[in-house]
Biopython code that builds the backbone (N, CA, C, O; Angstrom):
import numpy as np
from Bio.PDB.StructureBuilder import StructureBuilder

atoms = [
    (1, "MET", "N", (0.850, -1.169, 0.000)),
    (1, "MET", "CA", (0.000, 0.000, 0.000)),
    (1, "MET", "C", (0.900, 1.238, 0.000)),
    (1, "MET", "O", (1.864, 1.306, 0.763)),
    (2, "PRO", "N", (0.587, 2.212, -0.853)),
    (2, "PRO", "CA", (1.411, 3.424, -0.897)),
    (2, "PRO", "C", (1.338, 4.213, 0.419)),
    (2, "PRO", "O", (0.364, 4.120, 1.165)),
    (3, "GLN", "N", (2.379, 4.979, 0.674)),
    (3, "GLN", "CA", (2.476, 5.759, 1.909)),
    (3, "GLN", "C", (1.338, 6.772, 2.039)),
    (3, "GLN", "O", (0.828, 6.982, 3.140)),
    (4, "TRP", "N", (0.932, 7.404, 0.934)),
    (4, "TRP", "CA", (-0.104, 8.438, 1.023)),
    (4, "TRP", "C", (-1.458, 7.834, 1.365)),
    (4, "TRP", "O", (-2.284, 8.519, 1.968)),
    (5, "VAL", "N", (-1.721, 6.582, 1.006)),
    (5, "VAL", "CA", (-2.988, 5.936, 1.366)),
    (5, "VAL", "C", (-3.039, 5.716, 2.874)),
    (5, "VAL", "O", (-4.060, 5.970, 3.513)),
    (6, "ILE", "N", (-1.940, 5.247, 3.428)),
    (6, "ILE", "CA", (-1.862, 5.075, 4.881)),
    (6, "ILE", "C", (-2.025, 6.426, 5.574)),
    (6, "ILE", "O", (-2.703, 6.528, 6.596)),
    (7, "ASP", "N", (-1.405, 7.451, 5.018)),
    (7, "ASP", "CA", (-1.489, 8.801, 5.580)),
    (7, "ASP", "C", (-2.936, 9.287, 5.605)),
    (7, "ASP", "O", (-3.393, 9.831, 6.610)),
    (8, "VAL", "N", (-3.648, 9.095, 4.512)),
    (8, "VAL", "CA", (-5.046, 9.541, 4.437)),
    (8, "VAL", "C", (-5.933, 8.722, 5.373)),
    (8, "VAL", "O", (-6.823, 9.276, 6.020)),
    (9, "LEU", "N", (-5.701, 7.416, 5.452)),
    (9, "LEU", "CA", (-6.494, 6.582, 6.364)),
    (9, "LEU", "C", (-6.281, 6.984, 7.821)),
    (9, "LEU", "O", (-7.238, 7.074, 8.590)),
    (10, "VAL", "N", (-5.039, 7.223, 8.194)),
    (10, "VAL", "CA", (-4.742, 7.674, 9.559)),
    (10, "VAL", "C", (-5.416, 9.017, 9.816)),
    (10, "VAL", "O", (-5.950, 9.248, 10.901)),
    (11, "THR", "N", (-5.393, 9.902, 8.824)),
    (11, "THR", "CA", (-6.031, 11.209, 8.956)),
    (11, "THR", "C", (-7.525, 11.070, 9.220)),
    (11, "THR", "O", (-8.065, 11.699, 10.130)),
    (12, "VAL", "N", (-8.177, 10.253, 8.430)),
    (12, "VAL", "CA", (-9.630, 10.080, 8.564)),
    (12, "VAL", "C", (-9.987, 9.475, 9.918)),
    (12, "VAL", "O", (-10.904, 9.948, 10.590)),
    (13, "VAL", "N", (-9.279, 8.450, 10.308)),
    (13, "VAL", "CA", (-9.587, 7.788, 11.578)),
    (13, "VAL", "C", (-9.339, 8.722, 12.761)),
    (13, "VAL", "O", (-10.207, 8.864, 13.623)),
    (14, "LEU", "N", (-8.180, 9.354, 12.815)),
    (14, "LEU", "CA", (-7.870, 10.245, 13.942)),
    (14, "LEU", "C", (-8.828, 11.426, 14.022)),
    (14, "LEU", "O", (-9.313, 11.764, 15.101)),
    (15, "THR", "N", (-9.100, 12.048, 12.887)),
    (15, "THR", "CA", (-9.980, 13.207, 12.889)),
    (15, "THR", "C", (-11.390, 12.819, 13.301)),
    (15, "THR", "O", (-12.036, 13.547, 14.054)),
    (16, "THR", "N", (-11.873, 11.691, 12.821)),
    (16, "THR", "CA", (-13.210, 11.231, 13.195)),
    (16, "THR", "C", (-13.302, 10.964, 14.683)),
    (16, "THR", "O", (-14.256, 11.390, 15.333)),
    (17, "VAL", "N", (-12.325, 10.266, 15.228)),
    (17, "VAL", "CA", (-12.337, 9.962, 16.662)),
    (17, "VAL", "C", (-12.282, 11.237, 17.492)),
    (17, "VAL", "O", (-13.013, 11.359, 18.475)),
    (18, "GLU", "N", (-11.437, 12.183, 17.121)),
    (18, "GLU", "CA", (-11.303, 13.410, 17.904)),
    (18, "GLU", "C", (-12.542, 14.289, 17.802)),
    (18, "GLU", "O", (-12.961, 14.879, 18.798)),
    (19, "VAL", "N", (-13.129, 14.384, 16.625)),
    (19, "VAL", "CA", (-14.335, 15.205, 16.479)),
    (19, "VAL", "C", (-15.500, 14.588, 17.243)),
    (19, "VAL", "O", (-16.256, 15.307, 17.897)),
    (20, "VAL", "N", (-15.655, 13.274, 17.170)),
    (20, "VAL", "CA", (-16.727, 12.615, 17.918)),
    (20, "VAL", "C", (-16.523, 12.807, 19.421)),
    (20, "VAL", "O", (-17.481, 13.086, 20.143)),
    (21, "ALA", "N", (-15.296, 12.662, 19.893)),
    (21, "ALA", "CA", (-15.020, 12.862, 21.317)),
    (21, "ALA", "C", (-15.302, 14.301, 21.737)),
    (21, "ALA", "O", (-15.831, 14.539, 22.822)),
    (22, "LEU", "N", (-14.952, 15.255, 20.886)),
    (22, "LEU", "CA", (-15.201, 16.660, 21.200)),
    (22, "LEU", "C", (-16.692, 16.964, 21.242)),
    (22, "LEU", "O", (-17.153, 17.675, 22.134)),
    (23, "VAL", "N", (-17.440, 16.441, 20.298)),
    (23, "VAL", "CA", (-18.886, 16.664, 20.268)),
    (23, "VAL", "C", (-19.551, 16.023, 21.477)),
    (23, "VAL", "O", (-20.429, 16.627, 22.094)),
    (24, "VAL", "N", (-19.144, 14.811, 21.820)),
    (24, "VAL", "CA", (-19.720, 14.136, 22.980)),
    (24, "VAL", "C", (-19.399, 14.897, 24.262)),
    (24, "VAL", "O", (-20.260, 15.033, 25.132)),
    (25, "SER", "N", (-18.179, 15.389, 24.387)),
    (25, "SER", "CA", (-17.827, 16.121, 25.611)),
    (25, "SER", "C", (-18.586, 17.440, 25.700)),
    (25, "SER", "O", (-19.049, 17.807, 26.779)),
    (26, "PHE", "N", (-18.725, 18.164, 24.579)),
    (26, "PHE", "CA", (-19.513, 19.396, 24.625)),
    (26, "PHE", "C", (-20.989, 19.109, 24.876)),
    (26, "PHE", "O", (-21.663, 19.905, 25.530)),
    (27, "PHE", "N", (-21.505, 17.992, 24.373)),
    (27, "PHE", "CA", (-22.879, 17.607, 24.650)),
    (27, "PHE", "C", (-23.056, 17.315, 26.134)),
    (27, "PHE", "O", (-24.047, 17.727, 26.738)),
    (28, "ALA", "N", (-22.092, 16.599, 26.725)),
    (28, "ALA", "CA", (-22.170, 16.296, 28.155)),
    (28, "ALA", "C", (-22.103, 17.572, 28.988)),
    (28, "ALA", "O", (-22.816, 17.705, 29.983)),
    (29, "ILE", "N", (-21.247, 18.512, 28.582)),
    (29, "ILE", "CA", (-21.166, 19.790, 29.296)),
    (29, "ILE", "C", (-22.478, 20.547, 29.149)),
    (29, "ILE", "O", (-22.953, 21.153, 30.110)),
    (30, "GLY", "N", (-23.071, 20.521, 27.953)),
    (30, "GLY", "CA", (-24.355, 21.185, 27.733)),
    (30, "GLY", "C", (-25.458, 20.598, 28.589)),
    (30, "GLY", "O", (-26.288, 21.334, 29.123)),
    (31, "ILE", "N", (-25.479, 19.280, 28.727)),
    (31, "ILE", "CA", (-26.478, 18.627, 29.579)),
    (31, "ILE", "C", (-26.282, 19.051, 31.033)),
    (31, "ILE", "O", (-27.253, 19.322, 31.740)),
    (32, "LYS", "N", (-25.027, 19.109, 31.477)),
    (32, "LYS", "CA", (-24.761, 19.523, 32.855)),
    (32, "LYS", "C", (-25.152, 20.982, 33.066)),
    (32, "LYS", "O", (-25.700, 21.329, 34.112)),
    (33, "LEU", "N", (-24.877, 21.836, 32.085)),
    (33, "LEU", "CA", (-25.286, 23.237, 32.194)),
    (33, "LEU", "C", (-26.800, 23.363, 32.256)),
    (33, "LEU", "O", (-27.333, 24.153, 33.035)),
    (34, "TRP", "N", (-27.485, 22.588, 31.439)),
    (34, "TRP", "CA", (-28.942, 22.626, 31.426)),
    (34, "TRP", "C", (-29.490, 22.168, 32.775)),
    (34, "TRP", "O", (-30.418, 22.775, 33.309)),
    (35, "ALA", "N", (-28.913, 21.095, 33.327)),
    (35, "ALA", "CA", (-29.364, 20.597, 34.620)),
    (35, "ALA", "C", (-29.074, 21.604, 35.732)),
    (35, "ALA", "O", (-29.889, 21.783, 36.637)),
    (36, "ALA", "N", (-27.920, 22.257, 35.665)),
    (36, "ALA", "CA", (-27.579, 23.256, 36.678)),
    (36, "ALA", "C", (-28.497, 24.464, 36.565)),
    (36, "ALA", "O", (-28.872, 25.049, 37.581)),
    (37, "ASP", "N", (-28.861, 24.842, 35.364)),
    (37, "ASP", "CA", (-29.748, 25.985, 35.161)),
    (37, "ASP", "C", (-31.160, 25.672, 35.641)),
    (37, "ASP", "O", (-31.842, 26.553, 36.165)),
    (38, "LYS", "N", (-31.602, 24.446, 35.473)),
    (38, "LYS", "CA", (-32.929, 24.053, 35.957)),
    (38, "LYS", "C", (-33.004, 24.161, 37.470)),
    (38, "LYS", "O", (-34.042, 24.530, 38.019)),
    (39, "GLY", "N", (-31.900, 23.838, 38.150)),
    (39, "GLY", "CA", (-31.879, 23.901, 39.602)),
    (39, "GLY", "C", (-31.670, 25.312, 40.125)),
    (39, "GLY", "O", (-31.807, 25.548, 41.325)),
    (40, "GLY", "N", (-31.344, 26.251, 39.252)),
    (40, "GLY", "CA", (-31.144, 27.632, 39.668)),
    (40, "GLY", "C", (-29.777, 27.896, 40.261)),
    (40, "GLY", "O", (-29.545, 28.976, 40.803)),
    (41, "ARG", "N", (-28.864, 26.939, 40.174)),
    (41, "ARG", "CA", (-27.548, 27.108, 40.774)),
    (41, "ARG", "C", (-26.578, 27.819, 39.864)),
    (41, "ARG", "O", (-25.579, 28.363, 40.334)),
    (42, "GLY", "N", (-26.846, 27.827, 38.569)),
    (42, "GLY", "CA", (-25.917, 28.435, 37.628)),
    (42, "GLY", "C", (-24.746, 27.515, 37.349)),
    (42, "GLY", "O", (-24.826, 26.305, 37.563)),
    (43, "ILE", "N", (-23.671, 28.089, 36.874)),
    (43, "ILE", "CA", (-22.490, 27.303, 36.525)),
    (43, "ILE", "C", (-21.656, 27.096, 37.780)),
    (43, "ILE", "O", (-21.238, 28.059, 38.424)),
    (44, "THR", "N", (-21.420, 25.855, 38.117)),
    (44, "THR", "CA", (-20.660, 25.533, 39.324)),
    (44, "THR", "C", (-19.160, 25.540, 39.013)),
    (44, "THR", "O", (-18.774, 25.395, 37.854)),
    (45, "PRO", "N", (-18.315, 25.707, 40.028)),
    (45, "PRO", "CA", (-16.867, 25.667, 39.799)),
    (45, "PRO", "C", (-16.396, 24.331, 39.220)),
    (45, "PRO", "O", (-15.469, 24.300, 38.410)),
    (46, "GLY", "N", (-17.022, 23.241, 39.627)),
    (46, "GLY", "CA", (-16.643, 21.935, 39.082)),
    (46, "GLY", "C", (-16.933, 21.841, 37.589)),
    (46, "GLY", "O", (-16.154, 21.262, 36.831)),
    (47, "LEU", "N", (-18.054, 22.413, 37.175)),
    (47, "LEU", "CA", (-18.406, 22.413, 35.760)),
    (47, "LEU", "C", (-17.450, 23.282, 34.952)),
    (47, "LEU", "O", (-17.128, 22.961, 33.808)),
    (48, "LYS", "N", (-16.995, 24.388, 35.554)),
    (48, "LYS", "CA", (-15.994, 25.219, 34.878)),
    (48, "LYS", "C", (-14.686, 24.465, 34.701)),
    (48, "LYS", "O", (-14.042, 24.572, 33.658)),
    (49, "ARG", "N", (-14.290, 23.699, 35.719)),
    (49, "ARG", "CA", (-13.065, 22.910, 35.616)),
    (49, "ARG", "C", (-13.183, 21.861, 34.515)),
    (49, "ARG", "O", (-12.235, 21.642, 33.760)),
    (50, "VAL", "N", (-14.325, 21.222, 34.422)),
    (50, "VAL", "CA", (-14.531, 20.214, 33.376)),
    (50, "VAL", "C", (-14.449, 20.864, 32.003)),
    (50, "VAL", "O", (-13.816, 20.320, 31.098)),
    (51, "ALA", "N", (-15.083, 22.028, 31.835)),
    (51, "ALA", "CA", (-15.062, 22.722, 30.539)),
    (51, "ALA", "C", (-13.634, 23.132, 30.166)),
    (51, "ALA", "O", (-13.230, 22.983, 29.012)),
    (52, "TRP", "N", (-12.876, 23.642, 31.125)),
    (52, "TRP", "CA", (-11.495, 24.030, 30.838)),
    (52, "TRP", "C", (-10.644, 22.814, 30.523)),
    (52, "TRP", "O", (-9.783, 22.876, 29.646)),
    (53, "THR", "N", (-10.869, 21.707, 31.223)),
    (53, "THR", "CA", (-10.110, 20.482, 30.957)),
    (53, "THR", "C", (-10.377, 19.983, 29.547)),
    (53, "THR", "O", (-9.446, 19.597, 28.840)),
    (54, "VAL", "N", (-11.640, 19.988, 29.128)),
    (54, "VAL", "CA", (-11.982, 19.559, 27.768)),
    (54, "VAL", "C", (-11.307, 20.464, 26.744)),
    (54, "VAL", "O", (-10.803, 19.983, 25.729)),
    (55, "THR", "N", (-11.295, 21.762, 27.001)),
    (55, "THR", "CA", (-10.670, 22.695, 26.070)),
    (55, "THR", "C", (-9.166, 22.459, 25.972)),
    (55, "THR", "O", (-8.611, 22.436, 24.874)),
    (56, "VAL", "N", (-8.512, 22.286, 27.103)),
    (56, "VAL", "CA", (-7.059, 22.075, 27.098)),
    (56, "VAL", "C", (-6.709, 20.750, 26.421)),
    (56, "VAL", "O", (-5.772, 20.687, 25.626)),
    (57, "VAL", "N", (-7.453, 19.702, 26.732)),
    (57, "VAL", "CA", (-7.181, 18.403, 26.118)),
    (57, "VAL", "C", (-7.431, 18.455, 24.617)),
    (57, "VAL", "O", (-6.687, 17.858, 23.839)),
    (58, "SER", "N", (-8.487, 19.175, 24.206)),
    (58, "SER", "CA", (-8.788, 19.249, 22.768)),
    (58, "SER", "C", (-7.756, 20.081, 22.016)),
    (58, "SER", "O", (-7.690, 20.013, 20.789)),
    (59, "LEU", "N", (-6.958, 20.856, 22.720)),
    (59, "LEU", "CA", (-5.848, 21.575, 22.084)),
    (59, "LEU", "C", (-4.533, 20.810, 22.189)),
    (59, "LEU", "O", (-3.753, 20.783, 21.237)),
    (60, "ALA", "N", (-4.284, 20.193, 23.333)),
    (60, "ALA", "CA", (-2.990, 19.532, 23.558)),
    (60, "ALA", "C", (-2.875, 18.189, 22.845)),
    (60, "ALA", "O", (-1.817, 17.860, 22.308)),
    (61, "LEU", "N", (-3.949, 17.417, 22.835)),
    (61, "LEU", "CA", (-3.894, 16.093, 22.228)),
    (61, "LEU", "C", (-3.601, 16.139, 20.725)),
    (61, "LEU", "O", (-2.723, 15.410, 20.264)),
    (62, "PRO", "N", (-4.300, 16.966, 19.947)),
    (62, "PRO", "CA", (-3.949, 17.030, 18.523)),
    (62, "PRO", "C", (-2.537, 17.548, 18.266)),
    (62, "PRO", "O", (-1.885, 17.120, 17.314)),
    (63, "LEU", "N", (-2.063, 18.462, 19.102)),
    (63, "LEU", "CA", (-0.682, 18.931, 18.922)),
    (63, "LEU", "C", (0.323, 17.816, 19.171)),
    (63, "LEU", "O", (1.302, 17.683, 18.437)),
    (64, "ALA", "N", (0.085, 17.024, 20.194)),
    (64, "ALA", "CA", (0.969, 15.885, 20.464)),
    (64, "ALA", "C", (0.887, 14.869, 19.331)),
    (64, "ALA", "O", (1.903, 14.317, 18.908)),
    (65, "CYS", "N", (-0.325, 14.625, 18.845)),
    (65, "CYS", "CA", (-0.487, 13.703, 17.712)),
    (65, "CYS", "C", (0.216, 14.238, 16.470)),
    (65, "CYS", "O", (0.846, 13.479, 15.734)),
    (66, "ALA", "N", (0.110, 15.540, 16.237)),
    (66, "ALA", "CA", (0.730, 16.128, 15.046)),
    (66, "ALA", "C", (2.239, 15.962, 15.074)),
    (66, "ALA", "O", (2.849, 15.643, 14.053)),
    (67, "SER", "N", (2.840, 16.172, 16.224)),
    (67, "SER", "CA", (4.299, 16.022, 16.290)),
    (67, "SER", "C", (4.707, 14.563, 16.089)),
    (67, "SER", "O", (5.701, 14.286, 15.417)),
    (68, "GLY", "N", (3.950, 13.633, 16.663)),
    (68, "GLY", "CA", (4.251, 12.216, 16.464)),
    (68, "GLY", "C", (4.036, 11.774, 15.021)),
    (68, "GLY", "O", (4.821, 10.995, 14.478)),
    (69, "LEU", "N", (2.975, 12.273, 14.408)),
    (69, "LEU", "CA", (2.708, 11.916, 13.009)),
    (69, "LEU", "C", (3.759, 12.487, 12.075)),
    (69, "LEU", "O", (4.118, 11.863, 11.076)),
    (70, "PHE", "N", (4.249, 13.668, 12.401)),
    (70, "PHE", "CA", (5.318, 14.249, 11.587)),
    (70, "PHE", "C", (6.582, 13.398, 11.673)),
    (70, "PHE", "O", (7.268, 13.192, 10.672)),
    (71, "LEU", "N", (6.885, 12.907, 12.873)),
    (71, "LEU", "CA", (8.050, 12.042, 13.045)),
    (71, "LEU", "C", (7.878, 10.711, 12.317)),
    (71, "LEU", "O", (8.864, 10.096, 11.910)),
    (72, "LEU", "N", (6.636, 10.264, 12.151)),
    (72, "LEU", "CA", (6.355, 9.020, 11.432)),
    (72, "LEU", "C", (6.241, 9.226, 9.924)),
    (72, "LEU", "O", (5.884, 8.299, 9.197)),
    (73, "SER", "N", (6.540, 10.431, 9.453)),
    (73, "SER", "CA", (6.476, 10.783, 8.027)),
    (73, "SER", "C", (5.064, 10.655, 7.462)),
    (73, "SER", "O", (4.864, 10.115, 6.374)),
    (74, "LEU", "N", (4.091, 11.160, 8.218)),
    (74, "LEU", "CA", (2.705, 11.226, 7.756)),
    (74, "LEU", "C", (2.290, 12.701, 7.708)),
    (74, "LEU", "O", (1.602, 13.177, 8.611)),
    (75, "PRO", "N", (2.701, 13.425, 6.664)),
    (75, "PRO", "CA", (2.496, 14.874, 6.642)),
    (75, "PRO", "C", (1.029, 15.307, 6.533)),
    (75, "PRO", "O", (0.649, 16.334, 7.097)),
    (76, "ILE", "N", (0.216, 14.552, 5.828)),
    (76, "ILE", "CA", (-1.202, 14.936, 5.696)),
    (76, "ILE", "C", (-1.900, 14.829, 7.041)),
    (76, "ILE", "O", (-2.654, 15.725, 7.419)),
    (77, "ALA", "N", (-1.659, 13.752, 7.762)),
    (77, "ALA", "CA", (-2.267, 13.568, 9.079)),
    (77, "ALA", "C", (-1.768, 14.628, 10.063)),
    (77, "ALA", "O", (-2.548, 15.146, 10.861)),
    (78, "ALA", "N", (-0.489, 14.950, 10.011)),
    (78, "ALA", "CA", (0.062, 15.976, 10.910)),
    (78, "ALA", "C", (-0.539, 17.338, 10.610)),
    (78, "ALA", "O", (-0.865, 18.085, 11.533)),
    (79, "THR", "N", (-0.689, 17.673, 9.338)),
    (79, "THR", "CA", (-1.287, 18.951, 8.958)),
    (79, "THR", "C", (-2.745, 19.031, 9.385)),
    (79, "THR", "O", (-3.207, 20.074, 9.846)),
    (80, "THR", "N", (-3.465, 17.929, 9.231)),
    (80, "THR", "CA", (-4.868, 17.901, 9.643)),
    (80, "THR", "C", (-5.000, 18.111, 11.146)),
    (80, "THR", "O", (-5.906, 18.811, 11.597)),
    (81, "GLN", "N", (-4.110, 17.516, 11.914)),
    (81, "GLN", "CA", (-4.150, 17.709, 13.364)),
    (81, "GLN", "C", (-3.877, 19.170, 13.728)),
    (81, "GLN", "O", (-4.511, 19.713, 14.633)),
    (82, "CYS", "N", (-2.950, 19.796, 13.035)),
    (82, "CYS", "CA", (-2.678, 21.218, 13.282)),
    (82, "CYS", "C", (-3.888, 22.078, 12.916)),
    (82, "CYS", "O", (-4.192, 23.045, 13.615)),
    (83, "LEU", "N", (-4.571, 21.739, 11.840)),
    (83, "LEU", "CA", (-5.779, 22.477, 11.462)),
    (83, "LEU", "C", (-6.894, 22.276, 12.478)),
    (83, "LEU", "O", (-7.672, 23.195, 12.738)),
    (84, "LEU", "N", (-6.976, 21.086, 13.049)),
    (84, "LEU", "CA", (-7.968, 20.828, 14.088)),
    (84, "LEU", "C", (-7.700, 21.695, 15.314)),
    (84, "LEU", "O", (-8.632, 22.221, 15.923)),
    (85, "VAL", "N", (-6.428, 21.840, 15.674)),
    (85, "VAL", "CA", (-6.062, 22.710, 16.794)),
    (85, "VAL", "C", (-6.445, 24.156, 16.483)),
    (85, "VAL", "O", (-6.906, 24.881, 17.365)),
    (86, "ALA", "N", (-6.256, 24.573, 15.237)),
    (86, "ALA", "CA", (-6.612, 25.939, 14.853)),
    (86, "ALA", "C", (-8.122, 26.151, 14.859)),
    (86, "ALA", "O", (-8.582, 27.275, 15.063)),
    (87, "ALA", "N", (-8.904, 25.092, 14.639)),
    (87, "ALA", "CA", (-10.364, 25.232, 14.575)),
    (87, "ALA", "C", (-11.029, 25.226, 15.946)),
    (87, "ALA", "O", (-12.124, 25.768, 16.095)),
    (88, "VAL", "N", (-10.397, 24.630, 16.946)),
    (88, "VAL", "CA", (-11.020, 24.499, 18.270)),
    (88, "VAL", "C", (-11.392, 25.848, 18.896)),
    (88, "VAL", "O", (-12.490, 25.950, 19.443)),
    (89, "PRO", "N", (-10.550, 26.890, 18.853)),
    (89, "PRO", "CA", (-10.959, 28.159, 19.467)),
    (89, "PRO", "C", (-12.207, 28.784, 18.827)),
    (89, "PRO", "O", (-12.877, 29.603, 19.455)),
    (90, "PHE", "N", (-12.515, 28.409, 17.601)),
    (90, "PHE", "CA", (-13.703, 28.952, 16.955)),
    (90, "PHE", "C", (-14.976, 28.214, 17.357)),
    (90, "PHE", "O", (-16.077, 28.683, 17.068)),
    (91, "LEU", "N", (-14.841, 27.064, 18.019)),
    (91, "LEU", "CA", (-16.019, 26.305, 18.409)),
    (91, "LEU", "C", (-16.822, 26.989, 19.504)),
    (91, "LEU", "O", (-18.053, 26.959, 19.483)),
    (92, "ARG", "N", (-16.143, 27.601, 20.452)),
    (92, "ARG", "CA", (-16.855, 28.219, 21.571)),
    (92, "ARG", "C", (-17.779, 29.339, 21.107)),
    (92, "ARG", "O", (-18.940, 29.349, 21.518)),
    (93, "PRO", "N", (-17.332, 30.297, 20.265)),
    (93, "PRO", "CA", (-18.271, 31.317, 19.789)),
    (93, "PRO", "C", (-19.416, 30.736, 18.955)),
    (93, "PRO", "O", (-20.547, 31.217, 19.025)),
    (94, "VAL", "N", (-19.117, 29.709, 18.173)),
    (94, "VAL", "CA", (-20.169, 29.092, 17.367)),
    (94, "VAL", "C", (-21.206, 28.431, 18.273)),
    (94, "VAL", "O", (-22.409, 28.577, 18.056)),
    (95, "LEU", "N", (-20.737, 27.704, 19.291)),
    (95, "LEU", "CA", (-21.662, 27.042, 20.203)),
    (95, "LEU", "C", (-22.455, 28.046, 21.028)),
    (95, "LEU", "O", (-23.649, 27.847, 21.251)),
    (96, "SER", "N", (-21.818, 29.120, 21.485)),
    (96, "SER", "CA", (-22.558, 30.117, 22.263)),
    (96, "SER", "C", (-23.557, 30.861, 21.378)),
    (96, "SER", "O", (-24.638, 31.224, 21.842)),
    (97, "GLY", "N", (-23.208, 31.093, 20.100)),
    (97, "GLY", "CA", (-24.160, 31.714, 19.175)),
    (97, "GLY", "C", (-25.356, 30.819, 18.922)),
    (97, "GLY", "O", (-26.490, 31.294, 18.861)),
    (98, "ALA", "N", (-25.110, 29.518, 18.772)),
    (98, "ALA", "CA", (-26.216, 28.578, 18.584)),
    (98, "ALA", "C", (-27.094, 28.519, 19.828)),
    (98, "ALA", "O", (-28.317, 28.418, 19.722)),
    (99, "ASN", "N", (-26.483, 28.579, 20.998)),
    (99, "ASN", "CA", (-27.243, 28.584, 22.239)),
    (99, "ASN", "C", (-28.098, 29.846, 22.348)),
    (99, "ASN", "O", (-29.243, 29.779, 22.797)),
    (100, "HIS", "N", (-27.550, 30.999, 21.941)),
    (100, "HIS", "CA", (-28.306, 32.248, 21.962)),
    (100, "HIS", "C", (-29.496, 32.179, 21.014)),
    (100, "HIS", "O", (-30.595, 32.605, 21.370)),
    (101, "LEU", "N", (-29.290, 31.649, 19.814)),
    (101, "LEU", "CA", (-30.398, 31.507, 18.867)),
    (101, "LEU", "C", (-31.478, 30.585, 19.402)),
    (101, "LEU", "O", (-32.666, 30.835, 19.199)),
    (102, "ARG", "N", (-31.076, 29.523, 20.082)),
    (102, "ARG", "CA", (-32.049, 28.606, 20.670)),
    (102, "ARG", "C", (-32.887, 29.313, 21.728)),
    (102, "ARG", "O", (-34.100, 29.116, 21.796)),
    (103, "LYS", "N", (-32.241, 30.139, 22.555)),
    (103, "LYS", "CA", (-32.973, 30.867, 23.589)),
    (103, "LYS", "C", (-33.950, 31.864, 22.981)),
    (103, "LYS", "O", (-35.083, 31.984, 23.448)),
    (104, "VAL", "N", (-33.521, 32.583, 21.936)),
    (104, "VAL", "CA", (-34.399, 33.543, 21.269)),
    (104, "VAL", "C", (-35.588, 32.828, 20.655)),
    (104, "VAL", "O", (-36.722, 33.291, 20.779)),
    (105, "PHE", "N", (-35.342, 31.708, 19.995)),
    (105, "PHE", "CA", (-36.421, 30.948, 19.376)),
    (105, "PHE", "C", (-37.395, 30.436, 20.429)),
    (105, "PHE", "O", (-38.608, 30.464, 20.222)),
    (106, "THR", "N", (-36.863, 29.964, 21.566)),
    (106, "THR", "CA", (-37.718, 29.453, 22.638)),
    (106, "THR", "C", (-38.570, 30.569, 23.222)),
    (106, "THR", "O", (-39.753, 30.364, 23.495)),
    (107, "ARG", "N", (-37.982, 31.758, 23.420)),
    (107, "ARG", "CA", (-38.755, 32.891, 23.950)),
    (107, "ARG", "C", (-39.879, 33.281, 22.994)),
    (107, "ARG", "O", (-41.008, 33.527, 23.418)),
    (108, "ARG", "N", (-39.565, 33.335, 21.718)),
    (108, "ARG", "CA", (-40.594, 33.704, 20.739)),
    (108, "ARG", "C", (-41.700, 32.666, 20.683)),
    (108, "ARG", "O", (-42.877, 33.013, 20.593)),
    (109, "ARG", "N", (-41.329, 31.396, 20.735)),
    (109, "ARG", "CA", (-42.326, 30.342, 20.661)),
    (109, "ARG", "C", (-43.233, 30.375, 21.879)),
    (109, "ARG", "O", (-44.446, 30.214, 21.749)),
    (110, "HIS", "N", (-42.668, 30.581, 23.056)),
    (110, "HIS", "CA", (-43.493, 30.654, 24.272)),
    (110, "HIS", "C", (-44.319, 31.935, 24.288)),
    (110, "HIS", "O", (-45.416, 31.955, 24.846)),
    (111, "GLY", "N", (-43.810, 32.991, 23.689)),
    (111, "GLY", "CA", (-44.571, 34.237, 23.625)),
    (111, "GLY", "C", (-45.809, 34.089, 22.773)),
    (111, "GLY", "O", (-46.850, 34.659, 23.103)),
    (112, "HIS", "N", (-45.729, 33.335, 21.680)),
    (112, "HIS", "CA", (-46.893, 33.124, 20.819)),
    (112, "HIS", "C", (-47.912, 32.219, 21.470)),
    (112, "HIS", "O", (-49.105, 32.349, 21.195)),
    (113, "ARG", "N", (-47.492, 31.319, 22.310)),
    (113, "ARG", "CA", (-48.438, 30.417, 22.984)),
    (113, "ARG", "C", (-49.267, 31.145, 24.024)),
    (113, "ARG", "O", (-50.414, 30.773, 24.271)),
    (114, "ARG", "N", (-48.705, 32.177, 24.636)),
    (114, "ARG", "CA", (-49.414, 32.898, 25.688)),
    (114, "ARG", "C", (-50.578, 33.711, 25.170)),
    (114, "ARG", "O", (-51.529, 33.977, 25.906)),
    (115, "ARG", "N", (-50.515, 34.106, 23.924)),
    (115, "ARG", "CA", (-51.556, 34.971, 23.378)),
    (115, "ARG", "C", (-52.845, 34.288, 23.151)),
    (115, "ARG", "O", (-53.803, 34.912, 22.694)),
]
sb = StructureBuilder()
sb.init_structure("model")
sb.init_model(0)
sb.init_chain("A")
sb.init_seg("    ")
for serial, (resi, resn, name, xyz) in enumerate(atoms, 1):
    if name == "N":
        sb.init_residue(resn, " ", resi, " ")
    sb.init_atom(name, np.array(xyz, "f"), 0.0, 1.0, " ", f" {name:<3s}", serial, name[0])
structure = sb.get_structure()
């Protein structure tokens, strides 16, 4: 099998696993935030620690993978990992914007029901 095929396969597998793990962790954080908001407690310090840990791991793990993949002569996979690290900081504004839109939509929907 040519080297570039192995490189592309490693890229697809690693990126899929990391994106799924990131989505699952943000979903779990969202569920915890929703549960905390229902109880009226707001964001707890433990939940903040979990969110920061997920953010740090989602930045550090791909960087470590990228350096290892570069040493293994898999340049496409290493570049993809670096791009994933560059994309992670943009996830928080996107997720908070989606959360804001959900709240606006929910307020409007409940406002129409009251009439």
